[in-house]
C-alpha positions, 0 to 999 in steps of 0.5 A: 115868830114863825119859820120863814125860810128853810134850807136843806143841803145833802139831806136825802133827796135834796143834794147840793145846792139843795133846797131853799124854801120860803114859808107863809106865816100861817098856812103851808100845804105840801102836795105832790105824788109819792116820794116827791120830798114832802116828808123829807121837808118835815123831817128836816125841820124836826132834826133842827127843832125837835118835837114836843113829844120828844120823837126819837130822831136818828140820822142814818148813813142813807140820810146823806144825799146820794145822787141817782146813778152815783156810786156809794163812794160819792155819797155826801159826807155833810148835811146842812139844814138851816131854819130862819125865823122871823116876825119876833115880837119883843117878848119873844125876842128877849128869849133869844137875845144872844143869837138874834140878828137885828135890822132896823126899818126906820125906827122899828127894829126887826129880828131874825134868828138862824138855826143850823143843824150840821151833821158829818159822817166819818166811816159809819159814825155820825156827828152833829150839832145845832148852833144859832146866830143872826147872819153868821151861825156858830154859837151854841144854842142852849137847852132853854132856847131849844125848848122854846123852838120845839114843834108840834108834830103829828106823824102819818097813819098816827095811832091817835087812840094810843096817843090819848091812853094813860101811861108814863110820859103819855103825850096827853100828860105832856100837853097838859103839864105845859098848859098854864092851867097846871102851873101850880103843881103843889096846890093844884085842885087835882092834887087835892082831889087825888089825896082825898081819893087815896084816903078813901081807897086806903080806908076801904083796905083797912078794918075800921072796927079794929084800927090800932094806930100803934100797929101797922095796917097789916094787923088791922085786917080781918077775915070779915073785911074783903079789902083788908084781907087782900092787902093783908095777904099781899103784905104777908107775901111781901114780908116773906119775900123781903130781907129782915133789914128791909121788909116791903109793905104796900098800900092801894092808891090811884096815883102818887100825889105828884101832878105829873103822875096824876096827869099820866094816869089821865086818858081822854076819851070821846063820849061815843061808846065806839068811836072810829079811827077818824074821830080819835084822829080829830081828838088827837089833833085838837089836843095837840093844838091846845098848847099852841093856842095859849095866849101866854105861850112863849115858844114857837107856834108851829105844827107839822102834820103829815097826811092830815087826812088820815082816817078822815072821810071827805066832809070831815077833811073839809071841816078840819081844814076850814077850822085849822085855817081859821085858827091859824090866823086867830091864834097866830099858829103856823101850820105846815101840812102834807096831803095826798087828798084831792079834796083838801087840795081843792079847798086850800087857797092856792097861795098856801100850796107848794108843789113838790116835784123831783128835787124841787119845791114850787110855791104857788104864791102869786109872786112866783107863778104865772097866775093872774089875780083873776086866775086865783079868784077863778080857781077858788071858785072852780078848782074842785076835787077832780081838777085838784088831781093835777097837783099829784100827777106826773103828766097833765092833759087838759081838754076843753070838753066832755068828749075829749075827757072820755075819748083820751083815756080810750085812745091812750089805752089802745096805743099802749100808754094807759093814763094811770100807769103813766101817772097822767091826769086828764083835766076837763077845763070846760070851754077854753079856760086853759090859761086859768089852769095851765098858768099854775105850772108857769114860773114867774122866775125860772132861775130855780127851774121849772115845774117838770110836769108836762102839760098838754092842752088839747084844743080845737082849731075851730075854723069851719069849712064853707059850702059854696053856691055850687054845693061844694066844700071849701076848706080854709086856706093853709095860710088862714089855718097857720095863722090861727094855729100860731096864735093858739100856740103862742097863747098856750105854749110856755115852759112845760105847757104845750098846745096840741091843736086839731087839724081842721075844725073840732074833735068830732069833725076831724074824727069824721074826716079820719079813717074812723068815719063810719065808726063815728057815724055809728056812734052818733046814731047810737047816741041819738037812740040813747038820748031819745030813750034813756029808760030803754037804752040801746037795744039790739033792735035799735042797733040793727036800725042804726045799721040800716040808717048808716047804709041809707046815709052812705048811699045818699052821699054816694049819689051826691058824689060827696068826697070824704071831707064833705061827708065829715062836714055833713056828719058834724054840721047836719047830724051832730049839731043840727038845730033842734036835733043836737046830739050830746057830744058826751054820749057820742064820745061814750059810744065811740069809746065803746066801738073803739074798745070793741074793735081793739078787743077783736083786732088790737094790732090793726086798731092800734096801727090805725090810730097811730098812722092816721094823720088827723089823730096825730095831735091826740096821740102826740098829746098823750105821748107828751103827757107820758114824757115820750117824744112825739110822733113827727111823721 
C-alpha cells in the first residue's frame, strides 16, 4: 500500500478549496523556493499518520488558514486533511477490513482507504480527531490501525549524531525493537550476553575471598578490593539516607535485562574516529530506512525526508539519491522528499517531481505537463545543476547562447532590476531548444491553474539583410519580418511562457545597430586581442591599439558613406563572423559587459536611460521586466 492522494483544506497556506495532490507509488520530490508549501505538505501528512519516532505534533491557531490581507476574524475555523491509500495486497488489506472501500476490476478486487484528520477551533481551544473509511469517512480508527499507518520522518537540519546516541526511548532503540531480529525478547541473544556481563561486573565489586552467602554484599567488601570498597561506601551512604523500614542498596550493572532497556543503551557509531555531520546524516538515514525494507513489515512503507541534502556535499547527494531511487523500487518503499538542491533536482526523474508555487503544487508527470516523450529523454540528458535552478526561481529568462547569458545580468543591473534580487534565473538552453525546457511550465490541463512563474524566451529573429549589386544594404520587408515574428511567437508563447524576439537579425547585430554601436565595436576588438593572446590578456597597450583601429574603421566607413545600419552589418558580418577570423561571442559579451558597467559607474543615469530608450534593446528590457513580474515597456 502507498499514499496515493492527499487533500488539504484550510491548513496553513492552503485554504479553500485547498490542495489536491496525487503521489507516485515510489519516488516523489517536492521542489520550489522558500515558503512555497513543501514543509506544509509534509506536516499535513504527519498530522494524519503520526511518525514512528513519535514526534510531538501540536496544532496552533496560526495553522488555521488566513488569506493574505484578511482580518484575523476571517481565519478558518476548521481544518480537513485527507490521505487516501491504494495498492493494498491481501495481507495488508486484512488489517483494515473495517475501513476499506472495495472495488472490482473484472474478478480482481482493489482496495482503498481514506483517512481524515479533522480539526476545529473554538476561541483558543482546538479539537481534532482521526477517522477512516472507504468513500464516506466517519468511523473511528483504532490504535492498532493507526500504528500500521505511521510514517518514517527525517526532519530538516537533523541532529543525526544525537539521534544515534543511547538514551531512554532513543530513536535507534525504537527502530531495532520493531525489527524482526528482536522478536524473541525473553530469550534473545543480547539478553543472555547482558546477563553474563552483569554477572562479571558484579563479581568485580565483591570480595571473592570473603564471600559469605548468608550476608549481604555490603559485608563482603574489604579495603584490599577497590571495587568492593566503592560499592561498600555507596551502600553505607544509602543505608544512612534510608529509613529503617526501607533500607536502600545498590549494585553495579550495564543494564537491566529487559531487551528494550538493552537496546536503549546501544549507540551506533561510524568507525571513522571523527566523522562529520554529513557522515552522521547518512548513517541516520540508513538506520531509519532499515525497518521499512523488512520483507515481513506489515505497515505503511512511507518515508518523509525534508531537505535530504542536509550536511551532504554534491557527490554524496548524488550517491544517496541514486541508492534511494533503486531501493524504493526494490523494497516497495514510498519516498516523499523536499529539496533545495539544484544538484539533486537535476538528477531526479522529471516525472517524480512536483513544483510548489504560491498555494498550488504542479506535478511534472507526463500526463500533466506539455512535455513530449522526447522532451523527457532530452532533459534527462541535458538538465544539469545549473539549469535545474529554474525549479526554484520566481522568474525565468531563457536564452539561446553564451552572449545573452552574460549580458542579460548586466543589463538587468543597470536598469535597476538585478536578477538575484528579483528571483530570476537565466537559463542558457543552447541553440534554440526553448520548447524542451519551456514546456516544463506548460500544463496539459489548466483547470487547476497554471504555473505562475513568468518565463521569458529571448531569441534572435535571424533574418539577414542583403547587400545588392550597388553595395547597398537591403533590409527584409516588414511583411517578411512580421511573418517570421508571428511564427516564433506562436511556437513559443503559451500560458506564462512568452517570446521576446530581436528586431532584425541577432543580438550582436542589433546591438551594433543601436546607440551602443561604438561600444560593441570596441568590445569586438578587445575580444579579438584577448582571443589571440590568452596568456597576456588585454593590456593598456592593446587597448590603445584598439582605439586606433576604431578610428580607422570609422574613417573607412565614413569614406564609404555607410549609414549606421550598414556599419552594423559590417561589424557583425565582416568582423565578428568573418570566415577564418571569427571572434568568440562569449568573449565579446564579456568585454561589452565590462564596458557597459564602466559607463554605468561613471554616469549611471545616462547609461540607464540610454538602454531603456533604445528601441532596438526594448525586447531585452521587456524580457527582464516580464521575468521580474513587471509590466513591459510599450513605447
